N, C-alpha and C positions, 0 to 999 in steps of 0.2 A: 451467350457464353463469349468470353473475350479469349482470343487465341494468342499464344506466345510460342516461339520456336521450342522452348524447353518444357513449358508447363501449361496445361490447360487451366483456365481461370473460371470457376464457376460462379454463377450469380450471387450465391450465398457469401462469397468472398468480397463482394462489393457493397454489401448491405451497410456498412459503416462508412462508406464514402472514402475508403482508403484506395489510392491510385494503385493499380496492379503492379506497375513498375516498382514502387515503394515496397510492396509486399514481396515481390521477387528479390529485390535487393537484400531484404532481411533473410530470406532463404539462403541466398548465396553467401552472405556475410554475418550469419548468426553469431551471437556471443554465447548462447546456450541453446541446445536442442534436447528434446526428450521423446523417446519412442513411446507413443500412446498405445499403440496396437501393433502386433507383429504381423498378422494376416487377416485381412489385408493391411498392408503397412500404413500407419497414420503417425505423423510426426509433428510436434509443436516446436516452432522456432521462436526464440526470443532474441530481439535486437533492435537496431535503430535503423530508420530509413536514411537515405544519402542526405536528407535535410535535417536529420537529428531527431526525428519523432520516434518515441519508443513504441514498438509494435509487438503484438503477439500474432503469429501466423501459423496455420495449420495446413499441411498438405496430406493427401491420401492417395494411394495407389488404386487406380481403376482399371478394369479390364479393357474398356474401350479406348481411354485416353492415355494410359500410363499415369504418371504423376500429375495430380490436379490441385490447384490452390482451392481450398474450400472454405477457409476462414481468415479473416484479417480485421483487426481492430486496434484501437489505442490500448496499450498494455495496461491490464488492471493491476491493482495493488498486490494481489496474491502472487502475481508473476514478477512483479518488481522485487519482491522479497526474494525470489529464487535468483534473480539476476545479481542481487547482493550477496549470494551465497547462503542465504538463510533457508528455513524450511517453509514449505507451503502448508500453512495452517488454516 
């Protein structure tokens, strides 16, 4: 597990080779975010890394660590449509 002052980064978030700093940048500077689940809280963030890569990032609230980064990968087409204001079909 990778540690950050604000968010724990789980191994699952590293699966696609995205640097945790890029993922956290998207969380902090997201263009769109969606509440996926209320309790425990799970949020999808869509945005661009500081180098311009389009990413989808998911955080979840955990009892042990608080907010944790659990998923990060290059943005899939279905989420690109949401970024453009379209529907997720």
